[in-house]
TORDOKOL-185078 format. One record per residue (C-alpha): residue number from 1; residue in three letters; x, y, z. Coordinates in nm, 2 decimals, always signed. Layout:
REM residues N
pos / code / X / Y / Z
NUM / ALA / X / Y / Z $
...
This chain:
REM residues 480
pos / code / X / Y / Z
1 / MET / +9.04 / -6.82 / +4.70 $
2 / SER / +9.08 / -6.56 / +4.42 $
3 / THR / +8.97 / -6.65 / +4.06 $
4 / GLU / +9.23 / -6.69 / +3.79 $
5 / TYR / +9.14 / -6.48 / +3.49 $
6 / GLU / +9.25 / -6.48 / +3.13 $
7 / ALA / +9.25 / -6.18 / +2.90 $
8 / VAL / +9.05 / -6.17 / +2.57 $
9 / ILE / +9.18 / -5.91 / +2.33 $
10 / ARG / +9.06 / -5.79 / +1.99 $
11 / LEU / +9.24 / -5.52 / +1.80 $
12 / GLU / +9.10 / -5.27 / +1.55 $
13 / VAL / +9.38 / -5.12 / +1.35 $
14 / HIS / +9.33 / -4.81 / +1.13 $
15 / VAL / +9.59 / -4.80 / +0.85 $
16 / GLN / +9.61 / -4.49 / +0.64 $
17 / LEU / +9.66 / -4.58 / +0.27 $
18 / MET / +9.94 / -4.42 / +0.07 $
19 / THR / +9.73 / -4.26 / -0.20 $
20 / HIS / +9.80 / -3.92 / -0.34 $
21 / SER / +9.43 / -3.80 / -0.31 $
22 / LYS / +9.15 / -3.87 / -0.06 $
23 / LEU / +8.90 / -4.16 / -0.06 $
24 / PHE / +8.62 / -3.96 / -0.22 $
25 / SER / +8.78 / -3.64 / -0.35 $
26 / GLY / +9.08 / -3.51 / -0.53 $
27 / ALA / +9.22 / -3.32 / -0.23 $
28 / ALA / +9.58 / -3.39 / -0.14 $
29 / THR / +9.69 / -3.61 / +0.14 $
30 / LEU / +10.03 / -3.46 / +0.22 $
31 / TYR / +10.12 / -3.48 / +0.59 $
32 / GLY / +10.21 / -3.16 / +0.77 $
33 / ALA / +10.05 / -2.91 / +0.54 $
34 / THR / +9.91 / -2.58 / +0.67 $
35 / PRO / +9.59 / -2.66 / +0.87 $
36 / ASN / +9.27 / -2.68 / +0.66 $
37 / SER / +9.46 / -2.62 / +0.33 $
38 / GLN / +9.38 / -2.97 / +0.21 $
39 / ALA / +9.01 / -3.00 / +0.28 $
40 / CYS / +8.78 / -2.95 / -0.02 $
41 / ALA / +8.40 / -2.91 / -0.05 $
42 / ILE / +8.35 / -3.29 / -0.08 $
43 / ASP / +8.55 / -3.36 / +0.24 $
44 / LEU / +8.33 / -3.10 / +0.42 $
45 / GLY / +8.01 / -3.25 / +0.29 $
46 / LEU / +7.88 / -2.92 / +0.16 $
47 / PRO / +7.54 / -2.92 / -0.02 $
48 / GLY / +7.54 / -3.05 / -0.38 $
49 / VAL / +7.87 / -3.23 / -0.37 $
50 / LEU / +7.91 / -3.60 / -0.47 $
51 / PRO / +8.18 / -3.83 / -0.36 $
52 / VAL / +8.37 / -4.04 / -0.61 $
53 / LEU / +8.56 / -4.35 / -0.50 $
54 / ASN / +8.94 / -4.35 / -0.53 $
55 / GLU / +9.03 / -4.66 / -0.74 $
56 / SER / +9.39 / -4.68 / -0.59 $
57 / ALA / +9.25 / -4.71 / -0.24 $
58 / LEU / +9.02 / -4.99 / -0.36 $
59 / THR / +9.31 / -5.19 / -0.51 $
60 / MET / +9.52 / -5.14 / -0.20 $
61 / ALA / +9.24 / -5.29 / +0.01 $
62 / ILE / +9.22 / -5.58 / -0.23 $
63 / LYS / +9.60 / -5.62 / -0.21 $
64 / PHE / +9.59 / -5.65 / +0.17 $
65 / GLY / +9.30 / -5.90 / +0.15 $
66 / LEU / +9.49 / -6.12 / -0.09 $
67 / ALA / +9.81 / -6.10 / +0.13 $
68 / VAL / +9.61 / -6.24 / +0.44 $
69 / ALA / +9.43 / -6.51 / +0.23 $
70 / ALA / +9.09 / -6.33 / +0.29 $
71 / LYS / +8.78 / -6.34 / +0.07 $
72 / ILE / +8.74 / -6.04 / -0.15 $
73 / LEU / +8.37 / -5.96 / -0.17 $
74 / GLN / +8.27 / -5.90 / -0.53 $
75 / LYS / +8.00 / -5.67 / -0.41 $
76 / SER / +8.08 / -5.42 / -0.13 $
77 / ILE / +7.87 / -5.13 / +0.00 $
78 / PHE / +7.96 / -4.80 / +0.15 $
79 / ALA / +7.75 / -4.69 / +0.45 $
80 / ARG / +7.71 / -4.37 / +0.65 $
81 / LYS / +7.82 / -4.41 / +1.01 $
82 / ASN / +7.64 / -4.13 / +1.20 $
83 / TYR / +7.78 / -3.97 / +1.50 $
84 / PHE / +7.87 / -3.62 / +1.61 $
85 / TYR / +8.22 / -3.50 / +1.68 $
86 / PRO / +8.37 / -3.16 / +1.62 $
87 / ASP / +8.63 / -3.28 / +1.37 $
88 / LEU / +8.37 / -3.48 / +1.17 $
89 / PRO / +8.23 / -3.20 / +0.95 $
90 / LYS / +7.96 / -3.40 / +0.77 $
91 / GLY / +7.81 / -3.54 / +1.10 $
92 / TYR / +7.87 / -3.89 / +0.95 $
93 / GLN / +8.17 / -4.10 / +0.83 $
94 / ILE / +8.16 / -4.29 / +0.51 $
95 / SER / +8.26 / -4.65 / +0.60 $
96 / GLN / +8.16 / -5.01 / +0.52 $
97 / PHE / +7.95 / -5.22 / +0.76 $
98 / GLU / +7.76 / -5.53 / +0.65 $
99 / HIS / +7.94 / -5.57 / +0.32 $
100 / PRO / +8.32 / -5.49 / +0.36 $
101 / ILE / +8.56 / -5.53 / +0.07 $
102 / VAL / +8.77 / -5.78 / +0.27 $
103 / GLN / +8.62 / -6.06 / +0.47 $
104 / GLY / +8.80 / -6.31 / +0.69 $
105 / GLY / +9.17 / -6.40 / +0.65 $
106 / HIS / +9.45 / -6.47 / +0.90 $
107 / LEU / +9.78 / -6.34 / +1.01 $
108 / ALA / +10.07 / -6.55 / +1.14 $
109 / PHE / +10.34 / -6.41 / +1.36 $
110 / SER / +10.62 / -6.50 / +1.60 $
111 / LEU / +10.62 / -6.43 / +1.98 $
112 / PRO / +10.94 / -6.31 / +2.15 $
113 / ASP / +11.01 / -6.67 / +2.28 $
114 / GLY / +11.00 / -6.80 / +1.92 $
115 / THR / +10.65 / -6.95 / +1.95 $
116 / GLN / +10.44 / -6.92 / +1.64 $
117 / LYS / +10.08 / -6.80 / +1.65 $
118 / GLU / +9.81 / -6.73 / +1.40 $
119 / ILE / +9.52 / -6.49 / +1.45 $
120 / SER / +9.20 / -6.49 / +1.25 $
121 / LEU / +9.07 / -6.17 / +1.10 $
122 / THR / +8.71 / -6.07 / +1.10 $
123 / ARG / +8.73 / -5.81 / +0.82 $
124 / ALA / +8.91 / -5.52 / +0.67 $
125 / HIS / +8.69 / -5.24 / +0.54 $
126 / LEU / +8.75 / -4.91 / +0.36 $
127 / GLU / +8.65 / -4.59 / +0.53 $
128 / GLU / +8.75 / -4.22 / +0.54 $
129 / ASP / +8.95 / -4.07 / +0.82 $
130 / ALA / +8.81 / -3.79 / +1.04 $
131 / GLY / +8.98 / -3.45 / +1.10 $
132 / LYS / +9.19 / -3.37 / +1.40 $
133 / SER / +9.11 / -3.17 / +1.71 $
134 / LEU / +9.40 / -2.95 / +1.84 $
135 / HIS / +9.40 / -2.86 / +2.20 $
136 / GLN / +9.73 / -2.68 / +2.24 $
137 / ASP / +9.81 / -2.31 / +2.19 $
138 / PHE / +9.44 / -2.20 / +2.17 $
139 / GLN / +9.40 / -2.05 / +2.52 $
140 / GLY / +9.12 / -2.29 / +2.64 $
141 / TYR / +8.97 / -2.34 / +2.29 $
142 / THR / +8.99 / -2.63 / +2.06 $
143 / GLY / +9.12 / -2.59 / +1.70 $
144 / ILE / +9.00 / -2.81 / +1.42 $
145 / ASP / +9.23 / -2.92 / +1.13 $
146 / LEU / +9.03 / -3.09 / +0.85 $
147 / ASN / +9.33 / -3.18 / +0.64 $
148 / ARG / +9.30 / -3.55 / +0.75 $
149 / ALA / +8.93 / -3.56 / +0.69 $
150 / GLY / +8.86 / -3.80 / +0.39 $
151 / ILE / +9.21 / -3.97 / +0.39 $
152 / PRO / +9.15 / -4.33 / +0.30 $
153 / LEU / +9.19 / -4.60 / +0.57 $
154 / ILE / +9.14 / -4.97 / +0.59 $
155 / GLU / +9.03 / -5.07 / +0.94 $
156 / ILE / +9.16 / -5.42 / +1.01 $
157 / VAL / +8.96 / -5.61 / +1.28 $
158 / SER / +9.09 / -5.92 / +1.44 $
159 / GLU / +8.89 / -6.20 / +1.61 $
160 / PRO / +8.92 / -6.19 / +1.99 $
161 / GLU / +9.19 / -6.45 / +2.00 $
162 / LEU / +9.48 / -6.26 / +2.16 $
163 / ARG / +9.55 / -6.35 / +2.52 $
164 / SER / +9.82 / -6.11 / +2.64 $
165 / ALA / +9.96 / -5.76 / +2.58 $
166 / LYS / +10.28 / -5.92 / +2.44 $
167 / GLU / +10.08 / -6.13 / +2.19 $
168 / ALA / +9.89 / -5.81 / +2.09 $
169 / VAL / +10.22 / -5.62 / +2.03 $
170 / ALA / +10.37 / -5.92 / +1.83 $
171 / TYR / +10.05 / -5.93 / +1.61 $
172 / LEU / +10.07 / -5.55 / +1.56 $
173 / LYS / +10.43 / -5.56 / +1.46 $
174 / ALA / +10.36 / -5.83 / +1.21 $
175 / LEU / +10.07 / -5.63 / +1.07 $
176 / HIS / +10.28 / -5.32 / +1.06 $
177 / SER / +10.55 / -5.50 / +0.87 $
178 / LEU / +10.30 / -5.65 / +0.62 $
179 / VAL / +10.13 / -5.32 / +0.52 $
180 / ARG / +10.48 / -5.17 / +0.46 $
181 / TYR / +10.59 / -5.47 / +0.25 $
182 / LEU / +10.28 / -5.43 / +0.04 $
183 / GLU / +10.36 / -5.06 / +0.00 $
184 / ILE / +10.00 / -4.96 / +0.08 $
185 / SER / +10.10 / -4.75 / +0.39 $
186 / ASP / +10.41 / -4.59 / +0.54 $
187 / GLY / +10.29 / -4.72 / +0.88 $
188 / ASN / +10.42 / -4.40 / +1.04 $
189 / MET / +10.28 / -4.42 / +1.39 $
190 / GLN / +10.40 / -4.07 / +1.50 $
191 / GLU / +10.20 / -3.92 / +1.21 $
192 / GLY / +9.89 / -4.13 / +1.28 $
193 / SER / +9.92 / -4.36 / +0.98 $
194 / PHE / +9.89 / -4.67 / +1.19 $
195 / ARG / +9.66 / -4.65 / +1.50 $
196 / CYS / +9.51 / -4.91 / +1.72 $
197 / ASP / +9.20 / -4.95 / +1.92 $
198 / ALA / +9.23 / -5.23 / +2.18 $
199 / ASN / +8.92 / -5.41 / +2.30 $
200 / VAL / +9.01 / -5.58 / +2.63 $
201 / SER / +8.80 / -5.80 / +2.85 $
202 / ILE / +8.88 / -6.07 / +3.11 $
203 / ARG / +8.70 / -6.39 / +3.21 $
204 / PRO / +8.77 / -6.68 / +3.45 $
205 / LYS / +9.00 / -6.94 / +3.30 $
206 / GLY / +8.81 / -7.22 / +3.14 $
207 / GLU / +8.51 / -7.00 / +3.07 $
208 / THR / +8.40 / -6.96 / +2.71 $
209 / LYS / +8.16 / -6.67 / +2.74 $
210 / LEU / +8.32 / -6.33 / +2.67 $
211 / GLY / +8.34 / -6.08 / +2.95 $
212 / THR / +8.24 / -5.71 / +2.92 $
213 / ARG / +8.49 / -5.53 / +2.72 $
214 / ALA / +8.65 / -5.18 / +2.74 $
215 / GLU / +8.78 / -5.02 / +2.42 $
216 / VAL / +9.10 / -4.82 / +2.45 $
217 / LYS / +9.11 / -4.57 / +2.16 $
218 / ASN / +9.38 / -4.45 / +1.93 $
219 / VAL / +9.70 / -4.58 / +2.08 $
220 / ASN / +9.99 / -4.50 / +1.84 $
221 / SER / +10.29 / -4.68 / +1.97 $
222 / PHE / +10.37 / -5.05 / +2.03 $
223 / ARG / +10.50 / -4.97 / +2.38 $
224 / PHE / +10.18 / -4.78 / +2.47 $
225 / VAL / +9.96 / -5.06 / +2.34 $
226 / GLU / +10.14 / -5.30 / +2.57 $
227 / LYS / +10.11 / -5.07 / +2.87 $
228 / ALA / +9.75 / -4.99 / +2.80 $
229 / ILE / +9.64 / -5.35 / +2.77 $
230 / ASP / +9.84 / -5.46 / +3.08 $
231 / TYR / +9.68 / -5.17 / +3.28 $
232 / GLU / +9.33 / -5.27 / +3.16 $
233 / ILE / +9.38 / -5.63 / +3.25 $
234 / GLN / +9.49 / -5.53 / +3.60 $
235 / ARG / +9.21 / -5.28 / +3.64 $
236 / GLN / +8.94 / -5.52 / +3.54 $
237 / THR / +9.08 / -5.80 / +3.76 $
238 / GLU / +9.08 / -5.57 / +4.06 $
239 / ILE / +8.72 / -5.47 / +4.00 $
240 / LEU / +8.59 / -5.82 / +3.97 $
241 / GLU / +8.79 / -5.95 / +4.26 $
242 / SER / +8.63 / -5.67 / +4.48 $
243 / GLY / +8.28 / -5.77 / +4.37 $
244 / GLY / +8.24 / -5.49 / +4.12 $
245 / THR / +8.10 / -5.48 / +3.76 $
246 / ILE / +8.29 / -5.40 / +3.44 $
247 / LEU / +8.12 / -5.12 / +3.24 $
248 / GLN / +8.13 / -5.14 / +2.86 $
249 / GLU / +8.29 / -4.81 / +2.77 $
250 / THR / +8.55 / -4.63 / +2.56 $
251 / ARG / +8.87 / -4.53 / +2.74 $
252 / LEU / +9.18 / -4.33 / +2.66 $
253 / TYR / +9.53 / -4.42 / +2.75 $
254 / ASP / +9.73 / -4.14 / +2.94 $
255 / ALA / +10.10 / -4.21 / +2.87 $
256 / ASP / +10.21 / -3.96 / +3.13 $
257 / LYS / +10.02 / -4.13 / +3.41 $
258 / ASP / +10.04 / -4.48 / +3.26 $
259 / GLU / +9.67 / -4.54 / +3.30 $
260 / THR / +9.35 / -4.56 / +3.11 $
261 / ARG / +9.05 / -4.34 / +3.19 $
262 / SER / +8.69 / -4.33 / +3.09 $
263 / MET / +8.59 / -4.13 / +2.79 $
264 / ARG / +8.23 / -4.23 / +2.72 $
265 / ALA / +7.99 / -4.52 / +2.73 $
266 / LYS / +8.07 / -4.76 / +2.44 $
267 / GLU / +7.84 / -4.73 / +2.14 $
268 / GLU / +7.69 / -5.03 / +1.97 $
269 / ALA / +7.64 / -5.06 / +1.60 $
270 / ASN / +7.28 / -4.95 / +1.61 $
271 / ASP / +7.38 / -4.63 / +1.79 $
272 / TYR / +7.56 / -4.53 / +1.47 $
273 / ARG / +7.24 / -4.57 / +1.26 $
274 / TYR / +7.43 / -4.73 / +0.97 $
275 / PHE / +7.26 / -4.71 / +0.63 $
276 / PRO / +7.39 / -4.74 / +0.27 $
277 / ASP / +7.52 / -4.41 / +0.14 $
278 / PRO / +7.28 / -4.28 / -0.12 $
279 / ASP / +7.55 / -4.10 / -0.31 $
280 / LEU / +7.76 / -4.41 / -0.37 $
281 / LEU / +7.67 / -4.71 / -0.58 $
282 / PRO / +7.77 / -5.06 / -0.46 $
283 / VAL / +8.13 / -5.15 / -0.57 $
284 / PHE / +8.15 / -5.46 / -0.79 $
285 / VAL / +8.49 / -5.62 / -0.82 $
286 / ASP / +8.54 / -5.89 / -1.09 $
287 / GLU / +8.79 / -6.17 / -1.09 $
288 / ALA / +9.00 / -6.00 / -1.36 $
289 / LEU / +9.08 / -5.71 / -1.12 $
290 / ILE / +9.15 / -5.95 / -0.83 $
291 / GLU / +9.40 / -6.14 / -1.04 $
292 / LYS / +9.56 / -5.83 / -1.17 $
293 / VAL / +9.62 / -5.71 / -0.81 $
294 / ARG / +9.74 / -6.06 / -0.71 $
295 / LYS / +10.02 / -6.03 / -0.97 $
296 / THR / +10.15 / -5.72 / -0.79 $
297 / LEU / +10.20 / -5.90 / -0.45 $
298 / PRO / +10.56 / -5.90 / -0.34 $
299 / GLU / +10.73 / -6.18 / -0.15 $
300 / LEU / +10.56 / -6.15 / +0.19 $
301 / PRO / +10.75 / -6.14 / +0.52 $
302 / ARG / +10.70 / -6.50 / +0.63 $
303 / GLU / +10.78 / -6.63 / +0.28 $
304 / LYS / +11.10 / -6.42 / +0.28 $
305 / ALA / +11.19 / -6.54 / +0.63 $
306 / ALA / +11.15 / -6.91 / +0.52 $
307 / ARG / +11.36 / -6.85 / +0.21 $
308 / PHE / +11.63 / -6.68 / +0.43 $
309 / GLU / +11.64 / -6.98 / +0.66 $
310 / GLN / +11.67 / -7.22 / +0.36 $
311 / ASN / +11.90 / -7.03 / +0.13 $
312 / TYR / +12.13 / -6.87 / +0.39 $
313 / ALA / +12.12 / -7.13 / +0.67 $
314 / LEU / +11.99 / -6.87 / +0.92 $
315 / SER / +11.81 / -6.94 / +1.24 $
316 / SER / +11.44 / -6.86 / +1.25 $
317 / TYR / +11.52 / -6.58 / +1.49 $
318 / ASP / +11.78 / -6.42 / +1.26 $
319 / ALA / +11.55 / -6.46 / +0.96 $
320 / ALA / +11.26 / -6.30 / +1.14 $
321 / VAL / +11.47 / -6.00 / +1.25 $
322 / LEU / +11.62 / -5.95 / +0.90 $
323 / THR / +11.28 / -5.96 / +0.73 $
324 / SER / +11.10 / -5.74 / +0.98 $
325 / THR / +11.11 / -5.46 / +0.72 $
326 / ARG / +11.14 / -5.49 / +0.34 $
327 / GLU / +11.42 / -5.23 / +0.35 $
328 / LEU / +11.63 / -5.43 / +0.60 $
329 / ALA / +11.58 / -5.75 / +0.41 $
330 / ASP / +11.69 / -5.59 / +0.09 $
331 / PHE / +12.00 / -5.44 / +0.26 $
332 / PHE / +12.10 / -5.78 / +0.40 $
333 / GLU / +12.07 / -5.95 / +0.06 $
334 / GLU / +12.27 / -5.68 / -0.10 $
335 / THR / +12.54 / -5.73 / +0.17 $
336 / VAL / +12.54 / -6.10 / +0.10 $
337 / LYS / +12.57 / -6.04 / -0.27 $
338 / ALA / +12.88 / -5.83 / -0.22 $
339 / ALA / +13.03 / -6.06 / +0.05 $
340 / GLY / +12.94 / -6.40 / -0.11 $
341 / LYS / +12.67 / -6.64 / -0.01 $
342 / SER / +12.92 / -6.84 / +0.21 $
343 / GLU / +12.94 / -6.53 / +0.44 $
344 / ALA / +12.56 / -6.50 / +0.49 $
345 / LYS / +12.58 / -6.58 / +0.86 $
346 / LEU / +12.87 / -6.34 / +0.92 $
347 / SER / +12.68 / -6.07 / +0.72 $
348 / ALA / +12.36 / -6.13 / +0.93 $
349 / ASN / +12.56 / -6.10 / +1.25 $
350 / TRP / +12.71 / -5.77 / +1.14 $
351 / VAL / +12.38 / -5.62 / +1.01 $
352 / MET / +12.19 / -5.71 / +1.32 $
353 / GLY / +12.47 / -5.63 / +1.56 $
354 / GLU / +12.71 / -5.36 / +1.47 $
355 / LEU / +12.50 / -5.18 / +1.20 $
356 / LEU / +12.16 / -5.18 / +1.37 $
357 / GLY / +12.33 / -5.09 / +1.70 $
358 / ALA / +12.50 / -4.79 / +1.54 $
359 / LEU / +12.18 / -4.68 / +1.37 $
360 / ASN / +11.98 / -4.70 / +1.69 $
361 / LYS / +12.23 / -4.48 / +1.87 $
362 / THR / +12.17 / -4.20 / +1.62 $
363 / ASN / +11.79 / -4.28 / +1.58 $
364 / ARG / +11.83 / -4.36 / +1.21 $
365 / GLU / +11.65 / -4.61 / +0.98 $
366 / ILE / +11.83 / -4.87 / +0.76 $
367 / THR / +11.75 / -4.65 / +0.46 $
368 / GLU / +11.96 / -4.38 / +0.62 $
369 / SER / +12.26 / -4.60 / +0.68 $
370 / PRO / +12.59 / -4.41 / +0.62 $
371 / ILE / +12.74 / -4.75 / +0.52 $
372 / SER / +12.61 / -4.90 / +0.20 $
373 / ALA / +12.53 / -5.27 / +0.17 $
374 / LYS / +12.81 / -5.30 / -0.08 $
375 / ARG / +13.07 / -5.15 / +0.15 $
376 / LEU / +12.96 / -5.37 / +0.44 $
377 / GLY / +12.98 / -5.67 / +0.21 $
378 / ARG / +13.33 / -5.58 / +0.12 $
379 / LEU / +13.42 / -5.57 / +0.49 $
380 / MET / +13.28 / -5.92 / +0.53 $
381 / LEU / +13.48 / -6.03 / +0.23 $
382 / ARG / +13.81 / -5.90 / +0.39 $
383 / ILE / +13.73 / -6.09 / +0.71 $
384 / HIS / +13.67 / -6.40 / +0.51 $
385 / ASP / +13.99 / -6.39 / +0.31 $
386 / LYS / +14.18 / -6.31 / +0.63 $
387 / THR / +14.31 / -5.97 / +0.51 $
388 / ILE / +14.18 / -5.84 / +0.84 $
389 / SER / +14.07 / -5.99 / +1.17 $
390 / GLY / +13.72 / -5.95 / +1.32 $
391 / LYS / +13.87 / -5.71 / +1.58 $
392 / ILE / +14.03 / -5.49 / +1.32 $
393 / ALA / +13.71 / -5.50 / +1.12 $
394 / LYS / +13.53 / -5.32 / +1.40 $
395 / THR / +13.79 / -5.04 / +1.38 $
396 / ILE / +13.73 / -5.02 / +1.01 $
397 / PHE / +13.36 / -5.02 / +1.06 $
398 / GLU / +13.38 / -4.71 / +1.28 $
399 / LYS / +13.57 / -4.54 / +1.01 $
400 / LEU / +13.31 / -4.64 / +0.75 $
401 / LEU / +13.05 / -4.46 / +0.96 $
402 / GLU / +13.24 / -4.14 / +0.92 $
403 / THR / +13.38 / -4.15 / +0.57 $
404 / ASP / +13.28 / -4.25 / +0.21 $
405 / GLU / +13.61 / -4.42 / +0.15 $
406 / ASP / +13.61 / -4.79 / +0.06 $
407 / VAL / +13.73 / -5.07 / +0.28 $
408 / ASP / +14.04 / -5.16 / +0.09 $
409 / THR / +14.16 / -4.80 / +0.09 $
410 / ILE / +14.12 / -4.77 / +0.46 $
411 / ILE / +14.31 / -5.10 / +0.51 $
412 / GLN / +14.60 / -4.98 / +0.30 $
413 / GLN / +14.62 / -4.63 / +0.43 $
414 / GLN / +14.61 / -4.74 / +0.80 $
415 / GLY / +14.83 / -5.04 / +0.75 $
416 / LEU / +14.57 / -5.27 / +0.90 $
417 / GLN / +14.64 / -5.59 / +0.71 $
418 / GLN / +14.64 / -5.90 / +0.92 $
419 / ILE / +14.97 / -6.07 / +1.00 $
420 / THR / +14.95 / -6.42 / +0.86 $
421 / ASP / +15.31 / -6.49 / +0.82 $
422 / THR / +15.38 / -6.80 / +1.04 $
423 / SER / +15.74 / -6.71 / +1.12 $
424 / ALA / +15.65 / -6.35 / +1.22 $
425 / ILE / +15.37 / -6.48 / +1.46 $
426 / GLU / +15.61 / -6.75 / +1.60 $
427 / THR / +15.86 / -6.47 / +1.68 $
428 / LEU / +15.60 / -6.28 / +1.87 $
429 / VAL / +15.49 / -6.60 / +2.06 $
430 / ASP / +15.85 / -6.68 / +2.15 $
431 / THR / +15.90 / -6.33 / +2.28 $
432 / ILE / +15.58 / -6.34 / +2.50 $
433 / ILE / +15.68 / -6.69 / +2.64 $
434 / ALA / +16.03 / -6.57 / +2.72 $
435 / GLU / +15.90 / -6.25 / +2.90 $
436 / ASN / +15.65 / -6.44 / +3.12 $
437 / PRO / +15.83 / -6.75 / +3.27 $
438 / THR / +15.61 / -6.75 / +3.58 $
439 / GLN / +15.28 / -6.77 / +3.38 $
440 / VAL / +15.44 / -7.03 / +3.16 $
441 / ALA / +15.52 / -7.25 / +3.46 $
442 / ASP / +15.17 / -7.20 / +3.61 $
443 / TYR / +15.00 / -7.29 / +3.28 $
444 / ARG / +15.21 / -7.60 / +3.24 $
445 / GLY / +15.13 / -7.68 / +3.60 $
446 / GLY / +14.76 / -7.71 / +3.52 $
447 / LYS / +14.62 / -7.35 / +3.52 $
448 / ASP / +14.46 / -7.38 / +3.17 $
449 / LYS / +14.28 / -7.04 / +3.20 $
450 / LEU / +14.61 / -6.86 / +3.15 $
451 / PHE / +14.60 / -6.95 / +2.79 $
452 / GLY / +14.38 / -6.65 / +2.73 $
453 / PHE / +14.65 / -6.44 / +2.89 $
454 / PHE / +14.91 / -6.55 / +2.63 $
455 / VAL / +14.67 / -6.49 / +2.34 $
456 / GLY / +14.59 / -6.14 / +2.47 $
457 / GLN / +14.96 / -6.06 / +2.51 $
458 / VAL / +15.05 / -6.18 / +2.15 $
459 / MET / +14.75 / -5.98 / +2.01 $
460 / LYS / +14.86 / -5.67 / +2.20 $
461 / ALA / +15.22 / -5.70 / +2.08 $
462 / SER / +15.09 / -5.73 / +1.72 $
463 / GLN / +14.85 / -5.43 / +1.76 $
464 / GLY / +14.56 / -5.67 / +1.70 $
465 / LYS / +14.69 / -5.77 / +1.35 $
466 / ALA / +14.80 / -6.13 / +1.42 $
467 / ASN / +14.57 / -6.39 / +1.28 $
468 / PRO / +14.39 / -6.53 / +1.59 $
469 / ASP / +14.36 / -6.88 / +1.46 $
470 / GLN / +14.73 / -6.90 / +1.39 $
471 / VAL / +14.81 / -6.74 / +1.73 $
472 / ASN / +14.61 / -7.01 / +1.91 $
473 / GLU / +14.76 / -7.29 / +1.71 $
474 / ILE / +15.12 / -7.18 / +1.76 $
475 / LEU / +15.07 / -7.11 / +2.13 $
476 / LYS / +14.92 / -7.45 / +2.19 $
477 / ARG / +15.22 / -7.61 / +2.02 $
478 / LYS / +15.48 / -7.41 / +2.20 $
479 / LEU / +15.33 / -7.42 / +2.55 $
480 / ILE / +15.32 / -7.80 / +2.58 $
């Protein structure tokens, strides 16, 4: 009988901080600059240079720690993490080891089925990024771009409490949303601002001892994280079921082949020969600075979602979607402000449905929406006051995507006002009934589903302008 295994997953997430200069130098951090144009003597570790800590990076790390209810260590120490790699010019990376700036904390998130989960964090420490090796267009050689060397990161390490690839992705999305809410990182995964190392092991269900883990390095998309973890779980299961042994190693995920492959034996902490950096004094953080940073905290995603549920009578699912990014949440609230609070649910449906659908088709973010929140709110208002029907609103919505004209102008120019005159609708109903005697007889004979046929015919005759509620009410009365 085969053993049933469970996965044990811990994530290490590298988040580039949105500072204008590097962690220990004044060099710029602009993405996409000419290779090696933003690497100074300090980043290269040339003889005689001294690193100086970037205060903005420190306060951003503190801000993150406060947002996850972590302990901010009042004394943290920078260490040298020694290893050789071509894009690590100094031969060591300045990081934090035994005394990180952020210790502990937790992050709550929602799973796709609505289940709530909370994961404990081990730490979040400051460190400098390495450079980047370039393997294309060099005819068998490797190019080195050191622009990224020295850019400040926080590495956020979770406890091994995740149990599936889907849980891991839900956790990552919540973390991604949080760092963007805090405005400490742009979270751009394509540019490497948000990268994940996944430590994956398996063990027999019911076992408490951890299995041997493999670390999948530098995965930079949610989809690839899920695929890489699922692959590792399957790979390790097959090895154990065939009597093999899992090796502790570092692996890379190949998206083209949808597989992980071995890169090197996994290093332990003592392999890195950590020791305090002699050029950097310990960092002392007092309560005054912590409280100053605390006052800059925005309304956090889960707090905002809870408020949306309470203030706007939204479901937990709707609130979670609308607060997934700070920009989307702001857009929704601006829409409600223009439409009126009573139309919050209608506004939510249109933002999540028609608007996000249209933006996804053209690969645009909410900040690039051609329809402003104010114009969308005006459209909701015209549905509410029955100037237009929901069906006509969709026609107007398509025009709003293509023009800067306001909703009322489009309604007037196109003659799209809804017909609410009872006598006019009754005339249309009478005409449809007179033209369809067979269907009338069948309906009155018990074929209730034909009611939809009559509604459709009346709406077609009115070019979609008749008020649907009035059409239904008059048809029910006249078809008795």
